[in-house]
PLY file of the C-alpha trace (Angstrom):
ply
format ascii 1.0
element vertex 402
property float x
property float y
property float z
element edge 401
property int vertex1
property int vertex2
end_header
20.77 4.87 -19.90
17.96 6.46 -17.88
17.64 10.10 -16.90
16.47 10.09 -13.29
14.88 12.83 -11.22
14.66 12.86 -7.42
11.77 14.20 -5.38
12.96 14.13 -1.80
15.34 11.46 -0.56
15.98 8.95 2.22
18.43 6.10 2.81
16.53 3.67 0.55
16.16 6.08 -2.37
19.78 7.21 -1.98
20.87 3.58 -2.36
18.77 3.18 -5.52
20.15 6.44 -6.94
23.77 5.42 -6.27
23.16 2.01 -7.87
21.62 3.72 -10.91
24.67 5.95 -11.32
27.00 2.98 -10.99
25.32 1.24 -13.90
25.46 4.36 -16.10
22.19 6.22 -15.47
22.25 9.98 -14.86
20.68 12.06 -12.08
19.36 15.04 -14.02
16.98 16.85 -11.64
16.36 17.05 -7.92
13.85 18.83 -5.71
13.94 18.73 -1.91
17.18 16.71 -1.93
19.95 17.43 0.56
23.40 17.12 -1.01
24.71 15.13 1.97
22.11 12.40 1.40
23.78 11.27 -1.82
27.41 11.76 -0.78
28.42 14.01 -3.66
26.01 12.60 -6.28
23.29 15.20 -5.77
21.48 15.99 -9.06
21.11 19.52 -10.45
18.42 21.20 -8.34
15.18 22.43 -9.91
13.03 25.17 -8.39
9.80 23.18 -8.66
8.90 19.50 -8.78
6.58 20.38 -11.69
9.61 20.29 -13.98
9.51 16.49 -13.57
6.08 16.36 -15.17
7.85 16.82 -18.50
9.14 13.59 -20.03
11.92 15.64 -21.65
13.32 16.40 -18.19
13.65 12.82 -16.93
12.61 9.25 -17.73
11.68 8.27 -14.16
11.35 9.90 -10.73
12.60 8.50 -7.42
10.46 9.66 -4.48
11.90 9.67 -0.94
10.19 9.93 2.44
12.37 12.66 3.97
10.46 15.94 4.09
7.15 14.21 3.38
4.18 16.54 3.81
0.80 17.37 2.24
2.46 19.30 -0.58
4.69 16.35 -1.47
1.66 14.04 -1.30
-0.21 16.16 -3.87
2.91 16.34 -6.03
3.10 12.54 -6.20
-0.59 12.32 -7.11
-0.06 14.83 -9.91
2.94 12.90 -11.23
0.90 9.69 -11.27
-1.95 11.48 -13.06
0.59 12.56 -15.66
1.63 8.93 -16.13
5.21 9.45 -14.97
7.17 6.30 -13.93
7.89 6.51 -10.19
10.02 4.55 -7.73
8.50 5.13 -4.29
10.10 4.65 -0.89
8.03 2.45 1.42
6.19 3.84 3.26
5.85 7.46 2.17
2.95 7.88 4.57
0.65 5.63 6.55
-2.57 6.59 4.79
-4.45 3.65 3.31
-6.92 5.92 1.51
-4.12 7.85 -0.21
-2.33 4.63 -1.18
-5.43 3.09 -2.77
-6.37 6.39 -4.40
-2.92 6.38 -6.00
-3.53 2.84 -7.24
-6.83 3.82 -8.90
-5.18 6.83 -10.56
-2.36 4.60 -11.75
-4.76 2.25 -13.45
-6.57 5.14 -15.12
-3.37 6.65 -16.49
-1.39 3.45 -17.11
1.46 4.80 -14.99
4.29 2.79 -13.43
4.69 2.71 -9.63
7.57 0.65 -8.23
7.58 0.39 -4.41
10.88 -0.15 -2.62
10.05 -3.62 -1.28
13.05 -5.54 -2.55
13.62 -7.90 0.41
10.87 -10.22 -0.87
13.10 -11.10 -3.81
15.96 -12.48 -1.74
16.36 -16.22 -2.54
15.91 -17.12 1.13
12.37 -15.68 1.08
11.43 -17.98 -1.79
12.79 -20.96 0.18
10.78 -19.96 3.25
7.62 -19.63 1.16
8.20 -23.07 -0.37
8.53 -24.57 3.12
5.28 -22.95 4.24
3.43 -24.05 1.10
4.59 -27.61 1.75
3.20 -27.42 5.30
-0.14 -26.06 4.11
-0.26 -28.83 1.49
0.29 -31.46 4.17
3.82 -32.47 3.15
5.83 -30.15 5.41
6.30 -29.49 9.12
6.25 -25.66 9.38
4.02 -24.58 12.27
4.60 -20.87 12.84
6.55 -17.87 11.60
8.20 -15.42 13.97
9.70 -12.18 12.67
11.79 -10.06 15.04
12.72 -6.51 14.05
15.59 -5.06 16.08
15.47 -1.27 16.21
17.49 1.49 17.80
14.61 3.92 17.41
11.46 2.26 18.78
9.16 5.26 18.52
5.66 4.90 17.08
6.69 6.32 13.68
9.78 4.11 13.33
7.94 0.94 14.41
5.05 1.46 11.98
7.40 2.39 9.13
9.37 -0.85 9.56
6.18 -2.87 9.93
4.90 -1.43 6.63
7.97 -3.00 5.00
8.29 -6.23 6.99
4.63 -7.19 6.63
5.21 -7.54 2.90
7.63 -10.38 3.70
5.02 -11.98 5.93
2.42 -11.79 3.14
4.85 -13.36 0.68
5.86 -16.20 3.02
2.53 -17.21 4.63
-0.10 -15.40 2.55
-2.46 -12.48 3.07
-3.78 -12.46 6.66
-7.47 -12.43 7.55
-7.00 -11.23 11.14
-4.60 -8.92 12.94
-4.09 -8.78 16.70
-1.68 -6.71 18.78
0.03 -7.30 22.10
1.64 -4.47 24.04
1.59 -2.42 27.20
-1.77 -1.54 28.75
-1.08 2.08 27.84
-1.24 2.17 24.03
1.19 5.10 23.93
3.83 3.00 25.73
3.30 -0.17 23.70
5.58 0.62 20.76
9.03 -0.39 22.17
7.81 -3.96 22.79
4.96 -4.21 20.27
3.97 -7.63 18.97
1.55 -8.13 16.09
-0.05 -11.46 15.21
-1.35 -12.37 11.76
-3.62 -15.34 11.12
-6.18 -16.78 8.73
-8.19 -19.96 8.16
-5.57 -21.58 5.91
-2.47 -19.69 7.05
0.52 -20.67 9.12
0.24 -18.17 12.02
2.80 -15.37 11.98
4.06 -12.98 14.64
6.01 -9.75 14.20
7.89 -8.44 17.26
9.87 -5.29 18.04
13.11 -5.81 19.98
15.96 -3.56 21.12
18.88 -3.45 18.74
22.19 -4.95 19.68
22.77 -5.18 15.95
19.96 -3.65 13.93
18.30 -6.05 11.53
15.65 -8.71 11.04
15.44 -12.29 12.28
12.96 -14.66 10.62
12.26 -17.95 12.39
10.19 -20.63 10.72
9.35 -23.14 13.44
8.59 -26.75 12.54
7.54 -29.85 14.45
11.02 -31.36 14.26
13.35 -28.47 13.60
13.31 -24.89 12.44
14.96 -22.39 10.16
16.52 -19.09 11.23
17.21 -16.42 8.62
19.19 -13.34 9.63
18.78 -10.22 7.49
21.20 -7.56 8.82
20.45 -3.86 8.45
23.97 -3.33 7.12
23.73 -3.79 3.32
27.37 -4.93 3.20
26.61 -7.98 5.37
25.07 -11.08 3.75
21.84 -12.77 4.85
22.37 -16.12 6.59
20.33 -19.36 6.61
20.92 -21.21 9.88
24.22 -19.39 10.12
25.34 -20.09 6.54
25.83 -16.94 4.42
23.87 -16.62 1.21
25.61 -17.50 -2.04
26.72 -14.42 -3.92
27.48 -12.31 -0.86
25.49 -9.29 0.38
22.05 -8.61 -1.05
21.77 -5.29 -2.90
18.11 -4.16 -2.63
18.61 -1.54 -5.32
19.26 -4.16 -8.01
15.75 -5.76 -8.08
14.12 -2.31 -7.83
15.99 -1.02 -10.87
15.32 -4.29 -12.71
11.57 -3.91 -12.01
11.69 -0.31 -13.26
13.49 -1.34 -16.46
10.99 -4.13 -17.12
7.99 -1.86 -16.44
9.08 0.95 -18.79
10.36 -1.39 -21.48
14.10 -0.80 -21.18
14.88 -4.25 -19.80
13.44 -7.60 -18.77
12.89 -9.18 -15.35
16.07 -10.57 -13.82
15.77 -14.39 -13.67
17.96 -14.40 -10.57
15.24 -12.58 -8.63
12.25 -14.12 -10.39
11.34 -16.75 -7.77
9.16 -14.17 -6.04
7.67 -11.49 -8.31
8.53 -7.85 -7.76
6.18 -5.98 -5.46
3.35 -4.03 -7.08
1.85 -0.83 -5.74
-1.14 -2.90 -4.58
1.25 -4.89 -2.40
2.61 -1.65 -0.96
-0.90 -0.29 -0.35
-1.93 -3.51 1.40
1.16 -3.32 3.63
0.34 0.30 4.49
-3.22 -0.71 5.35
-2.02 -3.45 7.69
0.38 -1.07 9.43
-2.35 1.57 9.72
-4.62 -1.03 11.37
-2.21 -1.63 14.26
-3.00 1.59 16.23
-6.73 0.78 16.00
-6.14 -2.72 17.33
-4.07 -1.33 20.20
-6.67 1.31 21.07
-9.54 -1.19 21.02
-7.58 -3.95 22.71
-8.87 -6.65 20.38
-8.22 -8.41 17.09
-9.26 -6.72 13.84
-10.88 -8.71 11.05
-9.33 -7.83 7.69
-11.65 -7.82 4.70
-10.66 -8.12 1.08
-12.25 -6.29 -1.79
-11.09 -4.81 -5.07
-10.51 -1.06 -5.08
-11.63 0.19 -8.49
-13.61 3.10 -9.88
-16.50 0.66 -10.34
-16.30 -0.42 -6.71
-16.23 3.21 -5.59
-19.27 3.95 -7.78
-21.18 1.01 -6.33
-20.35 2.05 -2.79
-21.48 5.61 -3.50
-24.72 4.39 -5.07
-25.42 2.10 -2.10
-24.97 4.99 0.34
-27.05 7.30 -1.84
-29.81 4.68 -2.09
-30.04 4.40 1.71
-30.16 8.18 1.95
-32.97 8.42 -0.62
-35.06 5.85 1.26
-34.73 7.85 4.48
-35.49 11.08 2.64
-38.59 9.53 1.03
-39.96 8.64 4.48
-39.40 12.22 5.65
-41.12 13.54 2.50
-44.18 11.29 3.07
-44.61 12.50 6.65
-43.98 16.14 5.82
-46.22 16.13 2.71
-49.10 14.53 4.63
-48.76 17.14 7.38
-48.61 20.07 4.92
-51.54 18.73 2.88
-53.72 18.49 6.02
-52.93 22.06 7.03
-53.51 23.33 3.45
-56.98 21.76 3.29
-57.87 23.16 6.71
-57.04 26.71 5.66
-58.10 26.43 2.02
-54.64 26.76 0.53
-55.37 24.93 -2.67
-52.00 25.63 -4.34
-50.01 24.31 -1.40
-52.34 21.34 -1.14
-51.80 20.42 -4.77
-48.03 20.58 -4.35
-48.18 18.47 -1.19
-50.44 15.92 -2.85
-47.98 15.51 -5.72
-45.32 13.91 -3.50
-45.77 10.39 -4.97
-44.86 11.70 -8.42
-41.84 13.62 -7.09
-40.52 10.62 -5.15
-41.11 8.32 -8.12
-39.23 10.70 -10.45
-36.22 10.94 -8.10
-36.09 7.17 -7.67
-36.39 6.74 -11.43
-33.35 9.00 -11.98
-31.45 7.06 -9.30
-32.23 3.74 -10.98
-31.19 5.15 -14.36
-27.79 6.05 -12.88
-27.16 2.35 -12.25
-26.67 1.90 -16.00
-23.58 4.16 -16.03
-21.08 1.27 -15.53
-22.59 -0.53 -18.54
-22.18 2.58 -20.67
-18.61 3.15 -19.40
-17.31 -0.36 -20.07
-18.71 -2.93 -17.68
-16.77 -4.53 -14.87
-14.04 -1.95 -14.40
-10.54 -1.46 -15.67
-8.04 -4.28 -15.75
-4.87 -3.89 -13.76
-2.24 -1.77 -15.50
1.54 -1.77 -15.40
3.27 -1.63 -12.06
0.47 -3.10 -9.98
-2.59 -5.25 -9.73
-5.94 -4.71 -8.16
-5.90 -3.30 -4.66
-7.00 -5.38 -1.72
-8.29 -4.56 1.72
0 1
1 2
2 3
3 4
4 5
5 6
6 7
7 8
8 9
9 10
10 11
11 12
12 13
13 14
14 15
15 16
16 17
17 18
18 19
19 20
20 21
21 22
22 23
23 24
24 25
25 26
26 27
27 28
28 29
29 30
30 31
31 32
32 33
33 34
34 35
35 36
36 37
37 38
38 39
39 40
40 41
41 42
42 43
43 44
44 45
45 46
46 47
47 48
48 49
49 50
50 51
51 52
52 53
53 54
54 55
55 56
56 57
57 58
58 59
59 60
60 61
61 62
62 63
63 64
64 65
65 66
66 67
67 68
68 69
69 70
70 71
71 72
72 73
73 74
74 75
75 76
76 77
77 78
78 79
79 80
80 81
81 82
82 83
83 84
84 85
85 86
86 87
87 88
88 89
89 90
90 91
91 92
92 93
93 94
94 95
95 96
96 97
97 98
98 99
99 100
100 101
101 102
102 103
103 104
104 105
105 106
106 107
107 108
108 109
109 110
110 111
111 112
112 113
113 114
114 115
115 116
116 117
117 118
118 119
119 120
120 121
121 122
122 123
123 124
124 125
125 126
126 127
127 128
128 129
129 130
130 131
131 132
132 133
133 134
134 135
135 136
136 137
137 138
138 139
139 140
140 141
141 142
142 143
143 144
144 145
145 146
146 147
147 148
148 149
149 150
150 151
151 152
152 153
153 154
154 155
155 156
156 157
157 158
158 159
159 160
160 161
161 162
162 163
163 164
164 165
165 166
166 167
167 168
168 169
169 170
170 171
171 172
172 173
173 174
174 175
175 176
176 177
177 178
178 179
179 180
180 181
181 182
182 183
183 184
184 185
185 186
186 187
187 188
188 189
189 190
190 191
191 192
192 193
193 194
194 195
195 196
196 197
197 198
198 199
199 200
200 201
201 202
202 203
203 204
204 205
205 206
206 207
207 208
208 209
209 210
210 211
211 212
212 213
213 214
214 215
215 216
216 217
217 218
218 219
219 220
220 221
221 222
222 223
223 224
224 225
225 226
226 227
227 228
228 229
229 230
230 231
231 232
232 233
233 234
234 235
235 236
236 237
237 238
238 239
239 240
240 241
241 242
242 243
243 244
244 245
245 246
246 247
247 248
248 249
249 250
250 251
251 252
252 253
253 254
254 255
255 256
256 257
257 258
258 259
259 260
260 261
261 262
262 263
263 264
264 265
265 266
266 267
267 268
268 269
269 270
270 271
271 272
272 273
273 274
274 275
275 276
276 277
277 278
278 279
279 280
280 281
281 282
282 283
283 284
284 285
285 286
286 287
287 288
288 289
289 290
290 291
291 292
292 293
293 294
294 295
295 296
296 297
297 298
298 299
299 300
300 301
301 302
302 303
303 304
304 305
305 306
306 307
307 308
308 309
309 310
310 311
311 312
312 313
313 314
314 315
315 316
316 317
317 318
318 319
319 320
320 321
321 322
322 323
323 324
324 325
325 326
326 327
327 328
328 329
329 330
330 331
331 332
332 333
333 334
334 335
335 336
336 337
337 338
338 339
339 340
340 341
341 342
342 343
343 344
344 345
345 346
346 347
347 348
348 349
349 350
350 351
351 352
352 353
353 354
354 355
355 356
356 357
357 358
358 359
359 360
360 361
361 362
362 363
363 364
364 365
365 366
366 367
367 368
368 369
369 370
370 371
371 372
372 373
373 374
374 375
375 376
376 377
377 378
378 379
379 380
380 381
381 382
382 383
383 384
384 385
385 386
386 387
387 388
388 389
389 390
390 391
391 392
392 393
393 394
394 395
395 396
396 397
397 398
398 399
399 400
400 401
């Protein structure tokens, strides 16, 4: 039985909290949680989120998006630094830098971050991925993937928030895209109600994500093949089952809270992965960060009116160090050129007026530049002294990608 704290709430986190209570866990602390959000299950309020830093207060913290602000963002970072197990609503914010910073902190502290990206573990998603893999391997007929998200609220914030969740399904089914392109109204501000986003790559089945008005809110996934196609309906209503070409899924409605709690149990050692949802592995925080990055790229593509190439690299402390050293090296080269010109000018003036002291200092510039460059080169040995190629991925996530 877990003792669970809540930091903020939203519909997704409320569902996880209710499922936890149903299985016997207890809600022991809450900060920034409205009682109505949990329909009578609100935990005892605490005056400060800092109470959740103490492992004696709770075993894990559920973090919701409602009321998200800079203070909540810093609170989550502090909880990760303290190594607290967290279940995080997706997305909490559309900041790629914050998401990858959280991932680096997680690996330093060995913390557990479970993003609420449970749809990838529905059995139908595994079947779609198998069909796409067969096509890529030359034994299948899948040609394209079309994902339609029906929304009542088609504002910029709502569209990007849903994309930050749905793009994880696209990555699972067809793979990580290498290029992103948008299609919308000429006025970027008016593009959101009918936004379309295309994802492609050299070895990928092309995918398209489209916003549509909601008759019935939900998600339609169409995998088009040369001969026939597959249509998967994923209703917004959690009490309605997913359907495959009109046939409901075995087992009835899909409860997204179940795989999230199973992933939390497995990560903190109180359970093992559920074999029923093991066809597609649970999402890591790196998956969530990548999805946030892709969603954050959409406004840039709209503003520029062109496709955006997506690069992949590993976000680690070592990578950050190398990037900093590369920038610093370029800066030192430019500074050395300025020093050469300035020293030559000062030395000429000093000789003209007989300022021997100033002339000696100006003439010593080669030694000064050499000493600075020597210190810079010595700094390159720091990764060797600190352990080589960087930290391996820790629990709850793998290496970040961009």
